C-alpha positions as CSV (number, residue, x, y, z in Angstrom):
1,M,183.6,185.7,116.4
2,Q,181.2,187.5,118.8
3,E,183.0,189.0,120.2
4,E,184.7,190.1,117.9
5,I,181.9,191.8,116.2
6,E,181.0,193.4,119.1
7,K,184.4,195.0,120.2
8,K,184.2,197.0,116.1
9,I,180.3,197.9,117.2
10,L,181.6,200.2,120.2
11,E,184.4,200.8,118.2
12,K,182.4,202.4,115.3
13,I,179.3,203.5,117.9
14,E,182.2,205.8,119.3
15,D,182.5,207.8,115.6
16,L,178.7,208.3,115.4
17,R,178.5,209.2,118.9
18,V,180.6,212.5,117.7
19,F,178.0,213.1,115.4
20,L,175.0,212.2,117.4
21,A,176.4,214.9,120.5
22,I,176.3,218.1,117.6
23,E,172.6,217.8,117.8
24,G,172.4,217.1,121.6
25,G,172.1,213.4,121.7
26,D,174.1,210.2,122.2
27,I,173.6,206.3,121.9
28,E,174.2,203.4,124.0
29,F,174.9,200.0,122.8
30,I,172.8,197.6,124.1
31,Q,173.8,193.9,122.9
32,Y,174.3,192.8,119.2
33,K,171.8,189.3,118.7
34,D,171.2,186.9,115.8
35,G,172.8,190.2,113.5
36,Y,171.2,192.7,114.7
37,V,173.1,195.4,117.5
38,Y,170.3,196.5,119.7
39,V,170.8,200.7,120.5
40,K,169.4,203.1,123.1
41,L,169.3,206.6,121.4
42,L,169.6,209.2,124.4
43,G,169.2,212.9,124.6
44,R,167.6,214.7,122.5
45,C,167.7,211.9,120.1
46,A,165.6,210.0,121.8
47,N,162.7,212.3,120.8
48,C,163.5,213.1,117.5
49,G,160.8,213.4,114.9
50,F,163.3,211.9,112.8
51,L,164.4,208.8,114.9
52,D,163.8,206.6,112.5
53,V,165.9,207.9,109.9
54,T,168.8,209.0,111.9
55,L,168.3,205.5,112.9
56,K,168.3,204.0,109.5
57,E,169.5,205.9,107.0
58,T,173.1,206.7,109.5
59,I,173.6,204.6,112.5
60,E,171.7,201.0,110.5
61,S,173.6,202.0,107.3
62,Y,177.1,203.1,108.6
63,L,177.5,199.5,111.2
64,Q,176.4,197.4,107.9
65,E,178.8,199.2,105.6
66,E,181.8,198.8,108.2
67,I,180.7,195.4,109.7
68,P,178.8,193.2,107.1
69,E,178.2,190.6,109.9
70,I,175.1,193.0,110.7
71,K,171.4,192.5,109.6
72,G,170.0,195.8,111.4
73,V,170.0,198.0,114.1
74,I,166.9,198.3,117.2
75,N,166.1,200.9,118.8
76,V,165.6,199.7,122.1
77,S,163.9,202.6,124.7
78,L,163.5,202.0,128.1
């Protein structure tokens, strides 16, 4: 089950990557654990003033709509 969900997440992140690239950003999948997707926003998205809005209203909403098992999305600043 975990592997299936991660595969779906990776597919959907590819869809999001196209959207984020328009604004000069990118997204990297870190892990899926306990219902949460950990990602790292890159490029212009990493320092954008709308980072929280993009994360919750775009990325999290899209992933939860497509994969109901997801409880939330967390940006990891490494």
